[in-house]
MIKOL-578748 format. One record per residue: residue in three letters; x, y, z of N, C-alpha, C, CB in turn. Coordinates in steps of 0.001 Angstrom, whole numbers, plus 500000, padded with zeros to 6 digits. Each point is the difference from the previous one (the first is absolute). Glycine has a CB too. Example, Ala and Ser with C-alpha at 12.3 -4.5 7.8 and 13.67 -1.06 7.14 Angstrom:
// residues 2
Ala513190494310507800499110501190500000500900501200500000498108498827501246Ser501542502223498034500820501190500060499230501090500730501184499372497855
//
This chain:
// residues 410
Met715607008482529865499243499655501532500452501253500223500036497370500988Phe501210503513498594500058501484500720498978500663499267502519500225500632Leu497078499753498267498853500739499314499001500042500968500454499309497718Val498791499961503147498933499278501076500025500989500740500287497591500076Lys501384502163500537499963500511501141500066501293500229500670498249500344Gln500284502374498385499549501160499845498703500939500027501640499088499240Val497149499858499693498736500559500180499443500021501331499709499363497887Asn500724499569502694499625499887501278500197501174501220500438497714499089Phe500448502639500357500671500713501158499537501741499552502455497861500474Asn497462502168498066499531501261500036498514500461500290501820499958498608Lys497249498524500974498642500055500823500687500198501502498218498209498331Thr502434501573502301499877499849501279500415502111500415500900496324500202Ile499280504134499192501196501659500205498406500387499553503614500225498996Ile495937499438500444498890500559499030498164500479500841501653497997497864Ile498652500431503466499006499700500648500434500683501324499258497846498649Lys501874502400501666500211500368501231499539501517499869501946498186500616Gly498366502256498278500300501479500232498408500545499542503090500135499370Leu495355499191499863499101500501499951499509499523501220499904500365497700Leu500476498671503065499586499420501746499821501481500514501720497447500618Thr499478502991499449500998501051500610499136500947499956502262499419499334Ala496912501153499385499353501146499893498582499614500335501618501031498331Ile497809497440501289498712500387500802499607500202501200499698499192498669Leu501462500077502068499995500381501754500550501282500710500302497678500027Leu499735502953499044500675501672499924498464500697499901502814499770498340Ser496675499888501071498365500525499109498447499314500403501698500164497744Cys498604498742503361499099499549500495498916500792500933501633498346499545Phe499293501963501306499057500986500861499150501597499162502057498987502171Ile498473501158496621499142501182499423498769499582499102502167501350500000Tyr498063496850499484498959499572499666498888499670500718501366499613498782Leu499347499585501964499169499617501233499084501289501085502108497930499857Ser498579503270499676499317501476500874498842499965498661502530502014501549His497916498404497564499060500085498794498499498907500111502541500618498469Phe498106498697501701498184498365499877499961500272501848500770496692497408Lys499001504154503334499548500003501166500980498938500649497510500801499385Ile503015498631500351500418498935501061501264500280500455498746498292499048Glu501138502494502556501186500215501350499624498935500553500346502441500603Ile500500496891499703500933499080500962500440500149500521500216499285499428Lys499975500958501306501561500535501471501215498814499849498044500953502525Leu500931497768497795501488498735499332499868500086499073500331498294501071Leu499796501420497799499826500251498697501140500291499293498028500631500545Asn501652500731499680500966501354499527501708499945500608497454501668500173Ser502092498293501220501240499033500864500610499099499547499055500204501498Ile500457498690498341500914498876499773500342500492497896498551497529502626Leu500893503481496428500478499999498810501031500648500663498234499901498122Gly501707501631502250500928500627500106501503499746500397498051500868500134Leu501864497993500696501269499447500574500954499571499457498932499625501171Ala499795498779497432500282499591498957501093500809499195497792499054500255Ser501389502156498991500482500654498928501044500738500350498071499985499041Ile502270500536502496501278500221500467501327498882499836498399501365501523Tyr501127497752499449500915498470499339500161499797498829499305498882501393Met499949501313497668500216499812498516500694500977499411498143498914499866Leu502188502010500864500752501331499268501394500068500717497693501560499529Leu502495497639501869501626499854500214500318498736499533500237501383502011Thr498892497528496846500376498834499797500313499523498460498743499773502149Ile500669501234497200499757499427498570501329500039499289497544500822499845Pro502779499053499588500838499990498463500397501224499716498767498325498964Arg501970502889500332500108501191499758499271500527499160501694499711500619Leu497781498643498043499597500622498922498331499994500769502067499135497596Ser498120499633503203497965500612500124499957501439500596498802497427500843Leu502145502472499656499054501365500892500342500818498852500274499970502998Val499857500359495991500327500768498885498040499741499487503603499465499329Ile496165499242500465499207499797499566498551500397501318501837498298498079Ala498671501228502581498480500685501265500316501314499846499680498268502247Gly501056502082497674499930502098499648499354500702499031501995500018500533Phe498046499051498515499675499953499021498244499837500225502621499179499116Phe497214500366500948498243498990500242499256501102501158500985496646499919Thr499854503613501150499541500430501007499391501706499355501841498147501870Gly499636502380497822499519501258499119499088499774499623501525500700499349Ile497536498692499368498977499785499578499075499464500621501053500107498600Leu499341499728502313498819499111500836498994501554500953502130496934500597Trp498591503621500214500059501058500864499511501245498842502126498890501930Phe498093501364496801500468501023499311499064500082498890502336499778500740Tyr497161499165498248499839499819499112498751501356499716501101497189500193Trp498641502779500434498646501733500283500183500905499800499301499718501368Ile502347500643498494500339501179499784499914500299498451501351499892502146Ala498616499760496994499948500084498634498892499973499515501724499222499917Phe497093500624500556498729500754499768499452501209499945499983498533500607Ser500692502133500096500489501459500060499630500307498651502005499985501712Phe499200499637497857500119500751498235498849499491498774502900499940500417Val496358499185499733498323500365499220499461501354500174499227497707500498Tyr501188503077500253499798501201500745500339501278498459500996498747503187Tyr500257500616497357501106501159498669500256499516499110501209501029501098Glu497582497975498074500114499360498553501382499471499889498340501610498869Leu502722498017502168500773498868499648499782498777500258501195501313500096Ser498035498360499854499491498226500609501260499330498799496290499933500695Tyr504207500524498421500999499020499770501355499986500931499013500189497669Leu500941500465503002501106499446500885499988499031501174500525501941499321Ile498352498284500988499449499111501190500633499197499994498151500295500100Pro502229498231498759500902499367500752501294499977499774498426498989500310Phe502367502261499461501304500281500096499569500077501672501134501336497349Ile497710500111503230500695500031500797499475499497501218500947501530498770Thr498247497397501005499943498413500830501074499195500980498830499786497941Ile502490499492500099500909499775500070501336501128500660498590498431498250Ser501389502702501723500954500765500495500192499475501599499382502076498195Phe498634498173502453500364500080501571500651498347500215497680502042500941Gly502175497271498721500320498578499845501488500088499876497778499168498853Leu502846501628500230501641499717499777500455500746500916500285499626497675Val498927501992502885500636500502501486500103498866500828498978502250500017Met500116497053500232500251499205501410500821498717499928497790500839500719Ala502328498497497755500778499112499936501336500799499857498280498249499131Leu502027502653500943501451500565500057499915499828501810500354502121497362Leu498610499107503550500517499919501109499940498599500544499506502314500216Phe499903496682499759500245498404500157501033499354499742498247499957499617Phe502578500504499234501020499391499796501238501081500598498755498493497881Leu501165502808502860500758500598501054500158499631501097499577501296499127Ile499133497775501272500038499421501341501130498789499858497286500650500626Asp502714499202498502501317498290500068501179500501498894497851497362500183Phe502538504205500382500989500830498741501214499316500770498822502859499080Ile501784496890502365500745499225500676499697498631500605500624502051500183Lys499783497153499339499598498441500448499595499995501127501419498964498886Lys498595501496502198500176499244501195498614500277500259502541500135500861Pro496709498791500337499481499776500382499054501360500692501556497778499686Ile499425502591501481500291501492500891499577500795499227501902499712501195Phe499016500881497945499722500663498904498307500204499236502616499105499932Arg497072499548499645498333500117499805499347500547500916499936498261498964Ala500062501174502074498958499934501177500320502335500155500522496052501834Phe500109504333498083500586501238500631499296500570498300502853499504502275Ala496979499905496524499907500601498766498293500094500271502415498954498289Ile496847500310502436498845499967499228499283500630501352500191497778497916Phe500684502568503383499796500985500722500467501504499716499960498079501294Ala500236502043497683500382500929499695499324500665498925501722499143500970Leu497301500259498379498480499815498525499395500745501111499548497243498177Thr500191502841502691498673500759501169500357501382499236499976498651503069Tyr501720501587497108500246501492499477499593501128498938501345498833500824Ile499077499833497925499657500390499150498790500279499572501629499279499956Glu498371501979498909499177500596499331500031500588498159499894500329502749Pro500081498307496974500579500287498452499153501289499234500600497154499725Phe500306503844499985499088501121499465498865501184501095500148497877497897Ser500604501528503056499308500799501235498161499337500217501863502712499244Phe498100496211499785498597499033500127500557499164501130498918499774497334Asn499715500612503309500463498809501842498859499144500298501310501947501609Trp498147497108497672498732498768500102500949498808499976497730501098498534Phe503306499439501349500543497933500103500854499937501347500611499296496974Lys498456500585504014500223499982501361499658498736500693499659502299499873Leu501996496953500554499605498337499871499844500020501417501388498687497898Glu498304502494502800499364499692501604498426499698500038501787501748501022Leu497364498512497469498737500121500054499758498458499733499626502650499289Leu501144496506500528500183498198500045499145500037501504503002499101498602Phe496995501682502362499970498960501354499069501406500182502635497974501076Ile496568502727498485498787501138500204498498499020500718501033501827497323Asp498840497688502091498835498701500694499941498615500583499310501025498599Ser502359499035502044500451498980500225500435499914502024500777500028496773Tyr499689498837503651500394500507501045500962500452500925498745499219499348Phe502361501518499506501166500554500204499990501828499521501050497173499609Asn499438503104501345500374501555500123500071500629498832501206499655501798Thr498314501406497641501203500663498687500757500988499836498824499318499107Ser501916500981502030500739500739500288501696499428499562497899500829501815Lys502355500255497774501705499133499371500928499265500909500268501882498504Leu499383498526502669500582499227500768499575498526500076500360502048501011Ala498407497531499058498884499420500321500893498288498297497094503249501391Phe503401497637497419500076499894498518501057499046500416499263502341498494Ala501531498707502267501986499628499996499931498584500561501360502619500786Leu497440497077500708499916498893500855499622498999498590499127501171502853Ile499941498243496317499442499843499249500778499256499025498720501715500762Ile502393499197499033500738499918498760501483498985500938498912502992498216Ile501521497587502775500847499290500960499153498864500353501298501995500912Ser498098497605499264498863498669500588500355499127498525497365501445501752Met502449498473497520499974499852498349501071499382500392498963501892498357Phe501615499209501816501499499733499006501056498857500854500019502967498955Phe499411496702502740500684499140500594498832499188500006501911501170501237Leu497249498617498619499230498894498899501183499244498876497501501801500005Thr502394498788499042501290499819499194501552499604500368498566501513499110Arg501689498547502236501146499018500378500156498661500227500245501623500671Lys500871498333500414499893498409499988499259499980501411502390499033498504Leu497259499302501617498945500123501905500272500541500272499564498768501016Lys501620501413499893500126500421501181499451501285500292501732498659499992Tyr498286501746498392499689501410499885498309500346500396502079500084497999Lys497540499132500808498352500039500680498860500451500635500986499170499816Pro499466500079501060499266500836501463499783501625500131501239498100501219Leu500050502340498576499744501275499632499477500985499451500858499176500395Ala497970499845498672499626500644499019498612500797500702501207498193498014Ile498148500778503004499013499771501104499576501325500599501026497758500522Val500618502051500081500464501528500615499828500758499717501052499686500428Phe499470501405498442499512500639499107498510500387499466502015499144499871Leu497377499723499669498927499916499983498343501048500646501965497918499732Leu498798501045501337499272500540501190500182501577500343500291497605500874Phe500907502799499214500270501744499978498954500793499124502645499617500149Ala496919499548498538499662500941499030498717500217499841501749499507499034Ile497582499399502353497949499831499391499802501240500617498761497186500206Asp500472503495499312499434500669500458498976500451501297500870499530498012Tyr499619500611503388499337499580501096499160501219500914501919498067499891Ser498355503148498580499390501332500539498140500026499805502679501369499172Lys496856498957502136498964500127499286499133501422498809500245498241502225Pro498530501708497733499604500811498798499835501446500624498720497973498613Ile501962503206500997499929501218500138498482500512499934502385500027499123Glu497021500512502865498716500109499340500057501819500021498482497265500959Ile501082503083497823499631501759499545498581499716500088501962501041498091Lys497474500128502599498172499786500082500142500380498230498541501170503161Glu500086498544496529499978500861498668499327501213500015500074498097498900Pro500329502927500817499474501319499597497837500421500346502669499486497705Lys496953501499502886498623499729500174499492500802498703499876499703502822Leu500165499753496113499864500570499012498941498870498792502606501549500859Lys496660499841498914499096498345498790500392500307499005497705499387500628Ile503182499254499335500826500704497611499339499382499655502491500266499200Tyr497727500221499612499129499134498964500977499730499139497727500950500108Met502970498105499628500934499394499110499134499638498367501477498876502514Ser498628502266496497499986499826498952500164498622499073500486502131500806Lys498274497640498482500708498981499468500095499690498258499318499210502454Leu501554501396496774499744500367498808500310498949499295500257502148500318Asn499449497697498282500091498839498861500839500367498932497793499274500412Ile502808501683499172500058500814498551501086499564499681498879502041500199Ser500836497256498435501344499234499170501054500957499537498470498236499022Gln502401501945500556501147500355499901499541500820498418501638497856501737Ser497970501401497396500047500135498720498957500764499961501067498123499229Leu497657502734501792498914500840500463500470501089500845498540498138499881Lys502632501449500594500285501463501390500012501319499109501972498642501952Trp499154501463497432500760501475499001498894499789499130503008500134499915Ser495806499238499419499597500697498772499050500843500371500481498330498542Asn499512503122500369499106500950500102498441500121500387501686500245498661Lys498417498401500339498422499442499463499035499885501755501196497945497198Asn500185501221503527499468499287501096499932501258501302501146497299499035Arg499805503890501016500280500743500769498735500690501254501874500130497844Leu496844499889501424499049500525500755499179498583500644499904502486498401Asn500235496474501349499142499176500010500647499692501607499287499200497066Ile502383500601502882500706499960501113499738501158500812501575498698498910Ile498372502394501104499967501099500830498847499644500620501189501720498771Asp497498498285500643498985499814500615499554498564500683499670501863498496Arg501622497397501410499522498706500662501557500057501445498440498172496992Asn502030502297503195500336500784500931499222501087501035501504499396498365Ile498094501498500979498887500455500731499027499285500587500408501393498790Asp498907498093500272499146498889500776500427499341500912499150499739498431Glu502101499191501730500551499731501217499830501349501116501705498248498565Ile499170502654501168499730501359500773498671500077500747501337501133498250Asn497575498791501260498704500254499886499226498759501380500335500963496756Asn500434497973502439499698498835500790500319500325501445500470498436498062Ala500680501593501784500662499874501848499463500734500333502019499504500293Ile497113502024499313499427500896500892498893500014500467501143500907499213Asp498006497868499926498878499905500065499945498616501092499456501366497453Lys501611497912503049499937499047500816500683500490500969499681498344498609Gly500919502695501834500877500375501269501092500001500318498747499568500470Tyr501276500026498393501731500218500106500934501427500631499552498504497766Asp501861501243503048501016500796500336500957500305497977500102498596503570Leu500030500340496323500942500840499415499711498629498641502114501744502372Val498299498833496157499655499507498689501509499744499865497636501295498979Ile502957497257500073501324499541499961500114499707498191500099498798502959Leu500209502266495871500176499167498363501220499671500242498652501222498139Pro501624497957500776501128499329499361501334501551499637497866497486498655Glu503272501594500856500696500827499301499163500276498395502346499052501562Thr498347502023498223499467500893498594498699500015499152502129499681499835Ala496950500069501699498166499487499849499482500715499309499487499299501897Phe501464502710498194499414500758498795501146499935499267498271501584500928Pro501157498403497947500963499217499120500837501625499722498297497326498636Leu501928503637501181500181500730500205500831501950500768498728497392499079Ile502217503076499983500652501570500919498321500385501404501880501731496675Leu498440497033503787499017501074501387499987501432500283500441498253501163Asn500588502201499344500256501454500565499823501191498987501669498898501553Lys498652500209497173499034501138498496499477499441499845500851501137498722Asn497702498449501603498757499879500057499724500950500515499788498104499946Gln499293503073500467499641500719501041498824499692500696501129501450498961Phe497574498443499829498767500136499883499857498389500808499566501970497518Leu501357496987502147500649498996501124499963499593501354500950500593498728Met500193500073500792500572500859501664498991500207500519501821501321499571Glu497558499638500687498866500898500512498827498839500410500603502378498278Phe499049497347500724498792498325500500500489499666501091499528498652497890Leu501798500560502328500335499052500510500135500914501375501014498282497920Lys499908503131502087499922500436501467499018499985500884501232501070499221Lys497191499561499638498292499981500670499995498431500359498430502051498267Lys501608497009500926500074498639501022500433499838501425500409499280498048Ser500684500916501469500820500202501545499635500251501576501067500810498287Ile497880500097501143498971500860501382499820498500500532498218502625498977Lys500956496561500326499295499188500994501006498999499712497334500617500121Ile503705498686499346500828498858500240501553500576499335497716497926499849Asp503131501413501255501588500642499783499561498635498217502417500764503724Ile498549499584494869500551499277499149500788499714500039499256500432499216Ile501465498508500289501649499547499650499431499808498419501436498403502572Thr499505501904496606500102499485498551501372499986499358497764500850499756Gly502828498035499486500809500254499013499655500673499019500747498446500582Ala500207502186498628499837500711498333500926500645499833497923500324499755Met502979500132499582501122500873499553500046501910500102500017497631498364Ser500970501988501975499541501580500531501624500664499514497890499502502723Ser502621501678496491501204500892499441499836501292500804500098499026497453Asp501531501490502258499917501163501075501748500247498604498361499254503957Lys502060501622496052501143500825498914501103498350500041499975503737500951Asn500317495771500033500757499025500153499606498996499268500531500706501881Gly498448499195497617499467498407499124498752499696500098501865498897500415Tyr497833499684500129498640499064499918500707499387500759498580499846497913Tyr500108499746503560500101499130500871499111499458500023501162500794500943Asn499075497729499748498397498872500299500245500657501469499792496932498360Ser498521503341502054500243500249501222498832499881500647501760501247499544Thr498029498487501490498628500349500941499321501256499996500956498638501407Phe497712501703498805499367501278500096498580499654501403500763500822496708His500047499356504626499301500395500893498738501128500521502014498932499872Phe496927501166499670498786500841499818499530499843502000499072499255496475Ser501416502021504294498987499933500828499322501246500603501094498015500304Asn497539502442499512499845501021500601499969501290499230500870498673501627Thr498899501151496992500611500671498734501613500367500396497437501147499170Lys503047498135501165501615499917499890500614499327499017499966500104502055Val501590499780497606500071498508499295501437500419500313497927499110497851Lys503232499595502293501125499270500418500682499496498784498949499400502151Ile501901501248496846499888498699499092501739499091500493498112501549497347Ala501890497438502527500954499185500541500566499860498382498858498675502610Asn502265501067497146500969499449498808500742498771500054500277502126499696Lys499562497328499467501040498794500227501114500282500029498932498751499131Val501721500606502039501745499922500824500438498928498715499744500092503518Val500344498546497020500890498910498819498888499529498923501860498782501938Leu498661501716496922499851499468498501499994498412499987501307502141499032Val497817497437499966500399498727499968500765499769498588498006499318501644Pro503235499914498586501048499794498792499303499940498539501537498592501684Phe498884501905497360499659499689498894498689500523499317501365498307500766Gly497864502003500869498928500726499691499459501497499817500033498121500812Glu500753501796500664499666501298499883500991500728499952498268499692500898Glu502958500201499314501732499988499925500348499291499362500474500456501652Ile500258499404497856501363499661498850501605500231500766498298501136497668Pro502186497837503167501222500260501282500284499068499559499627501057502113Leu501581499673496628500817500433498855500730501265500484498373499014498185Pro502863501233501488500324501263499493499334501059498519501986498609501303Lys497769502357498810499478500461499882499869499997498142500405500823502759Ile501047499197497060499535499612497909499556498953500570501825500697497752Leu498393498424502367499219498619499768498438500029500217502133498861500804Thr497625502465500158498564499755500011499266501024499254500216498912502117Asn500517501606497338499416501168498947499887499058498638501349502509501103Phe499510496465498850500199499136498883498540498727499402502891500451501170Ile496946499696499992498948498831500897498910500684499642501196499072502222Asn498492501888498443499205501089500151499186499882497773502206501904502946Lys499140498749496551499458500614498966500057498343498944500982503269500535Ile499089495549499974500035499252499447498672499104499814502272500524500570Phe497174499267500828499117499494500340498662500397500654501831499029499784Phe498881501911500942497943501187500102500364501226499591498627499254502410Asp501716500854496233499380500624498856500356501751500954497585497549498642Gly503837502268501899500709501442500996499480500416501088500533500929498282Ala498383498035501915499533500794501928501054499657500745497381499592500343Gln502146501374500897501257500394500418499902499584501733500365502158497850Asp500445496832503046499481499843501297499586500832500551501021498775500178Tyr497631500267500810499380500715500793500972500728500906498110498508499721Ser501336502590500968500881501068500878499562498713501265499731503464498938Lys500663497047502501499741499483501592500291500749500309500193498235500455Ala498805501837501209500048501009500994502161498774500829495500501232500592Thr504965499546500492500617499540500978500089499518501069500227500814499057Leu498601499470501239499582499211501309498332499685499788501994501362501762Pro497993497415499125498924499616500624499136501597500053501313497602501467Thr497229501792498330498459500675500572499275499573500879499755500493498301Asn500222500059502802498813499411500928498751500941500063501780498847501509Phe496861500740498601498656500228499576499414500325501615499845498220497448Asp499690502774502925499246500004501471498725499952499859501495501231501030Ile497035497710499100499111499701499783499419499894501142500603499329498164Asn498179501256503017499340499919500473501251499855501382497722499302498024Gly503334501342501944500878500094501158501184498640500290497741501498500970Tyr501872497631497691501100498723499697500965500280498870498247498291500671Ser502896501700500111500737499730498476500146498648498970501233501617501280Phe498943498597497626500018499502499072501121499905498885498011500456500867Arg502930498804499244500990499647498772500034500504498567499855498222501212Asn500190502262497773499631499542498600500810499398499828498987501365499125Ala500547497680499339501101498868499372499040499638498273501099498454503169Ile499352502087496073499813499007498887500753499247499418498884501149499747Cys500148497688500276500859498617499700500965499709499885498960499775499374Tyr502047500476500052500859499208499632501281500617501153498914499452497115Glu500409501401503753501015501052501158499590499171500831500140502642499617Ala498721496578500618499408499486501728500368498774499900497832501260500603Thr503052498315498620500672498660499783501700500439500114497797498822498201Thr502273502242502448501678500724500431500350500340500984500086500762498542Asp501379499464502158500056500240501312499825501778499640501712497519501217Glu498189503092498212500626501759500080498639500641499808502680500006498713Ile496054499146501226498605500761500419499384499337501023499541500771497851Phe501557498380503347499301500126501534501566500432500456497544497821500461Gln503010503076499371501291501100500673499168500628500986501631500725497858Asn498967499448503732499439501485500157498873499264500516500905501912498079Leu498072497188502419498656500361500278500002500474501239499049498503498620Asn501350501825501889499692500821501547499027498806500441500036503104499519Lys498798497490500901498287499258500689499620499442498886498907501703501714Thr501434499011496870498894499267498944499676498555499938500735501651498702Lys498344497659501767499553498540499882499638499379498488499060500494502410Tyr499890500667497093499171499595498338500729500260498912497897500601500687Ile502060498579498454500752500004498562498947500383499335501731498238500038Ile497449502957499366499227499397498583501000499658497851497548501978502001Ala502243496901498342500920500058497990498930499564499776502690499330499401Ile497988501244499738498512500301498461500450499094498736499495503066500366Ser499984496430498680500928499469499076498804499906498566501978498424502106Asn499071500860496952498722500169498697500964498423499639499022503527498736Asn500238495996500537501215497948500542499075499797498133499819498118504435Ala499471502883495046499535499714499388501062499989498216497807500716502220Trp503340499141498781500963500241498832500472498259499383501091502795501330Phe498915496310499883500001498893500230499323498784500306501077501334500097Val497856499033500472499260498687500077499197499889498802499895499977502456Pro499850498756496773499695498510501652501609499586499543496553498323500171Ser503747502256501065501941498807500365499827499904501197502181500862498592Ile499143498980502411500212500172500991500400500665500485499841498902499774Glu500737502671500192500305500654499928499280500878501285500756499217497548Pro497721500820502961499070500531500971500609499401501135497843500264498666Thr502486498025500740500670499102501059500908500394501031499764498724498384Ile502020501819501200500535500121500236500077500873500584500264498895498968Gln498671502133500246500198501622500908499465500313501493499692500894497674Lys498853497706502253499823499390501270500615499613500892498983499702499090Leu502086499830500597500418499122500970501204501182500455499284497111498944Leu501493503686499890500496500694500871499678501223500251501298498747499624Met497936501268500222499366501354500902499728498977501870498046501796497039Lys501775496686502732500093499349501785501199500413500489498820497774499784Tyr501916502446499124501475499717500370500140501530500863501094498193497542Tyr498751503040501618500279501086500857499372500221500888500674500733498685Ala497412498924501172499513500188501700500817499004501204497346500492498918Lys502849498912500667500532498625500823501305501158501365499940497232496959Lys500939503266501286501246500491500143499904501023501325500563499672497269Tyr498639501407502366499790501223500287498440500193500938501647500542497629Gly498262498974502277498712499245501510498729501362499473502193498987503250Val497192500643495485499258500856499672498772499617499353501868501122500034Ile496695499736499652499132499366499250500162500190498258498529500300502296Ile501319498968497322499637500272497889498702500300500462501352497998497945Tyr498366503257501268498489499923499215500133499722498262498986501975501981His501156496767497727500004500159498301498926499893499341501823499191499952Ile498408502199498927498668500375498922500165499569498807499521501905500929Val500022497387498238500809498922498938498557500643498278501204496693502652Asn499188503301496703499555500111499151500177498409498762500342502923501023Lys498734496622498721500067498753499500500965498935500196499004501221498755Ser500436498251503220500520499262500990499363500066500796501657500088499590Asp498522499061502059499189500686500911500616500509500906498498498850499609Asn500635501746501127499907501125501074501273499107501628496359501128498889Phe503964499795501701500456498559500952500641501359501266501090497069497692Ile498208502150503929500879501200500265500591498581501187498539503384499463Ile503265496643500305500798499186500925500825500905501414500343498356497534Lys499550500851503075500595500247501384500998499196500338498104500690500689Pro503273499826500163500627499479500214500329498928500911499993501647499009
//
């Protein structure tokens, strides 16, 4: 009888953990399949916070492990292109273990009020500078606000729901204050005809020398097509030109000449005496402005560890390659009198790129999602951009290789 009870107890622990992980991940997968129902996302989001407040510690650890995998399994896909496929299961499990540790710490002090504070504290924690685990995103397509204050009110509301009957009505009170009553911010789109190029080049082909000329020709076809159709601006994705563009004098001069007829924004590599950069090039009326990436991808473009460990990892896994160099400040482009902030992939989902916008209300974000598709990565990226567009009151034009382009309004 004791063994039966123990087995049932363990099953309950596991089921609660799995259910919590599923609830915490539902909004991503629903959005991935184009199901964005505010009421459903509101209920699922509230249920996930309630579960985090009430499940046992061991269930929390299980929830953290599976949440890490459900949110971030796709990160390991990029290792295929470094010929490190054997690391995929280890990388995937490591994300689960990191999240399991974070969730364990939620109940480090076994007091309900501490757990509530710890859940809120999770919104400030960015392991290894990777900031894509945002619990506020649970409510991005819901009836609730996604601000820190609103998230705190939701936690307080669910906390009172776990208390004695006389405190439960307070849950409704705090929840009412967390609802998003604001009206959509009205921002006029610039009076520009913008051609958002759609590329679909696999990562395995992108940097192959034998494909380079074909890719360059395809890019030029896109530019010519935009010119023929009377567009003011053509935008190509991150590293659309798979080369160090500022060192290719012939191509630079060719694009400068093309820019007499149309403004061109494209991603490519650049280099100088300080190193190599992931860059955006803006060609306009024979002039060129280069914007280097400010926020690098942790463990993708830089190793966010002490130098001795960084050098060791680069030597063992990346043939001694060095981290990318980076700019210190974001760059704005002036296009026909409109100011656009440049953002390259990951940095379009960070606060740093939105600093000191002044009157700039438009963001051009370019990405290469070929590293991670097919997966939910483009979905999480889009949800994060929704979050930042709303937070900073900007319009984001996202131009992508290997997934859908889109325009996000606040």
